[in-house]
KEVO-55172 format. One record per residue (C-alpha): residue number from 1; residue in three letters; z, x, y. Coordinates in nm, 4 decimals, always signed. Last residue first. Layout:
REM residues N
<k:NUM&r:ALA&Z:Z&X:X&Y:Y> $
...
This chain:
REM residues 85
<k:85&r:ARG&Z:+1.3870&X:+0.0179&Y:+4.8963> $
<k:84&r:LYS&Z:+1.3272&X:+0.3757&Y:+4.9739> $
<k:83&r:ALA&Z:+1.1075&X:+0.5554&Y:+4.6767> $
<k:82&r:GLY&Z:+1.3456&X:+0.8344&Y:+4.5719> $
<k:81&r:LYS&Z:+1.3004&X:+0.7259&Y:+4.2141> $
<k:80&r:PRO&Z:+1.0292&X:+0.4991&Y:+4.2065> $
<k:79&r:PRO&Z:+1.0825&X:+0.1241&Y:+4.2949> $
<k:78&r:LEU&Z:+1.2846&X:-0.1396&Y:+4.0004> $
<k:77&r:LEU&Z:+1.0964&X:-0.4782&Y:+4.0452> $
<k:76&r:ILE&Z:+1.3379&X:-0.6775&Y:+3.8424> $
<k:75&r:GLY&Z:+1.2337&X:-0.9057&Y:+3.5767> $
<k:74&r:ASP&Z:+1.2920&X:-1.2968&Y:+3.4853> $
<k:73&r:ILE&Z:+1.1460&X:-1.3792&Y:+3.1247> $
<k:72&r:GLY&Z:+1.0438&X:-1.7105&Y:+3.0986> $
<k:71&r:LEU&Z:+0.6692&X:-1.5884&Y:+2.9597> $
<k:70&r:ALA&Z:+0.5191&X:-1.7588&Y:+3.2782> $
<k:69&r:LYS&Z:+0.7972&X:-1.4935&Y:+3.4946> $
<k:68&r:LEU&Z:+0.6776&X:-1.2106&Y:+3.2588> $
<k:67&r:LYS&Z:+0.3407&X:-1.2297&Y:+3.4059> $
<k:66&r:GLN&Z:+0.4238&X:-1.2894&Y:+3.7724> $
<k:65&r:ARG&Z:+0.6617&X:-0.9762&Y:+3.7024> $
<k:64&r:ALA&Z:+0.3218&X:-0.7776&Y:+3.5968> $
<k:63&r:ALA&Z:+0.1587&X:-0.8975&Y:+3.9598> $
<k:62&r:GLU&Z:+0.4734&X:-0.7625&Y:+4.1134> $
<k:61&r:ALA&Z:+0.3907&X:-0.4384&Y:+3.9547> $
<k:60&r:GLU&Z:+0.0859&X:-0.4108&Y:+4.0739> $
<k:59&r:GLU&Z:+0.1410&X:-0.5071&Y:+4.4162> $
<k:58&r:ARG&Z:+0.4222&X:-0.2633&Y:+4.4288> $
<k:57&r:THR&Z:+0.1577&X:+0.0053&Y:+4.3290> $
<k:56&r:LYS&Z:+0.1040&X:+0.2476&Y:+4.0661> $
<k:55&r:PHE&Z:+0.2422&X:+0.1038&Y:+3.8236> $
<k:54&r:PRO&Z:+0.4892&X:+0.2414&Y:+3.5361> $
<k:53&r:GLY&Z:+0.4956&X:-0.0325&Y:+3.3515> $
<k:52&r:VAL&Z:+0.7267&X:-0.2918&Y:+3.2007> $
<k:51&r:GLN&Z:+1.1146&X:-0.2013&Y:+3.1221> $
<k:50&r:VAL&Z:+1.2904&X:-0.2661&Y:+2.8305> $
<k:49&r:ARG&Z:+1.6741&X:-0.2024&Y:+2.8226> $
<k:48&r:ALA&Z:+1.8361&X:+0.0960&Y:+2.6634> $
<k:47&r:GLU&Z:+1.5854&X:+0.2919&Y:+2.5628> $
<k:46&r:MET&Z:+1.2531&X:+0.0601&Y:+2.5180> $
<k:45&r:THR&Z:+0.8941&X:+0.1171&Y:+2.6723> $
<k:44&r:SER&Z:+0.6245&X:-0.1507&Y:+2.7541> $
<k:43&r:PRO&Z:+0.2730&X:-0.2039&Y:+2.7784> $
<k:42&r:ILE&Z:+0.2262&X:-0.5711&Y:+2.8207> $
<k:41&r:GLY&Z:-0.0770&X:-0.7332&Y:+2.5565> $
<k:40&r:ASN&Z:+0.0762&X:-1.0005&Y:+2.4513> $
<k:39&r:LEU&Z:+0.2049&X:-0.9573&Y:+2.1214> $
<k:38&r:THR&Z:+0.3426&X:-0.5855&Y:+2.2920> $
<k:37&r:LEU&Z:+0.5532&X:-0.8152&Y:+2.5593> $
<k:36&r:LYS&Z:+0.7070&X:-1.0159&Y:+2.2561> $
<k:35&r:ALA&Z:+0.7662&X:-0.6914&Y:+2.0389> $
<k:34&r:ARG&Z:+0.9651&X:-0.5459&Y:+2.3311> $
<k:33&r:LEU&Z:+1.1616&X:-0.8393&Y:+2.3854> $
<k:32&r:GLU&Z:+1.2546&X:-0.8510&Y:+2.0146> $
<k:31&r:GLU&Z:+1.3276&X:-0.4963&Y:+2.0107> $
<k:30&r:ALA&Z:+1.5670&X:-0.5201&Y:+2.3410> $
<k:29&r:HIS&Z:+1.7182&X:-0.8700&Y:+2.1170> $
<k:28&r:GLN&Z:+1.7989&X:-0.6489&Y:+1.7994> $
<k:27&r:ALA&Z:+1.9193&X:-0.3762&Y:+2.0573> $
<k:26&r:ASP&Z:+2.1963&X:-0.5647&Y:+2.1884> $
<k:25&r:ALA&Z:+2.3740&X:-0.5285&Y:+2.3862> $
<k:24&r:PHE&Z:+2.1176&X:-0.5836&Y:+2.6356> $
<k:23&r:VAL&Z:+1.9205&X:-0.5542&Y:+2.9137> $
<k:22&r:GLY&Z:+1.5915&X:-0.7062&Y:+3.0241> $
<k:21&r:ALA&Z:+1.2729&X:-0.7222&Y:+3.1603> $
<k:20&r:GLN&Z:+1.3026&X:-0.4266&Y:+3.4045> $
<k:19&r:VAL&Z:+0.9525&X:-0.4018&Y:+3.5840> $
<k:18&r:ALA&Z:+0.8091&X:-0.0623&Y:+3.6731> $
<k:17&r:PHE&Z:+0.6549&X:+0.1087&Y:+3.9779> $
<k:16&r:GLY&Z:+0.6046&X:+0.4628&Y:+3.9816> $
<k:15&r:SER&Z:+0.7384&X:+0.7857&Y:+3.8267> $
<k:14&r:PHE&Z:+0.9085&X:+0.9099&Y:+3.5378> $
<k:13&r:LEU&Z:+0.8711&X:+0.6704&Y:+3.2877> $
<k:12&r:ARG&Z:+0.8402&X:+0.7759&Y:+2.9441> $
<k:11&r:PRO&Z:+0.4653&X:+0.7550&Y:+2.7820> $
<k:10&r:PRO&Z:+0.3471&X:+0.4390&Y:+2.6518> $
<k:9&r:ALA&Z:+0.4234&X:+0.3929&Y:+2.2725> $
<k:8&r:PRO&Z:+0.1652&X:+0.4218&Y:+2.0215> $
<k:7&r:PRO&Z:+0.0854&X:+0.1794&Y:+1.8603> $
<k:6&r:THR&Z:+0.2025&X:+0.0796&Y:+1.5591> $
<k:5&r:ARG&Z:+0.0487&X:+0.0974&Y:+1.2101> $
<k:4&r:GLU&Z:+0.1905&X:-0.0191&Y:+0.8799> $
<k:3&r:ALA&Z:+0.1487&X:+0.2321&Y:+0.5918> $
<k:2&r:PRO&Z:-0.1020&X:+0.1894&Y:+0.3389> $
<k:1&r:MET&Z:-0.0070&X:+0.0076&Y:+0.0596> $
């Protein structure tokens, strides 16, 4: 039986805008959210939280945030490190 292939994770977020889609005490809930995002074609990373992006502009990040909202997910806009809020 061939091994199940998972798509490669996007590079870890170091700069650029991102949308935080959730913070969970239970890693299973974070994994479920990441799976939902993947099924809907939204790239994300998962460490202790699920972030969507990175995006080069605030407008791109806001568009992603609206897509999350349509999925019933409240995202928080995270500016790049060092950027004025």
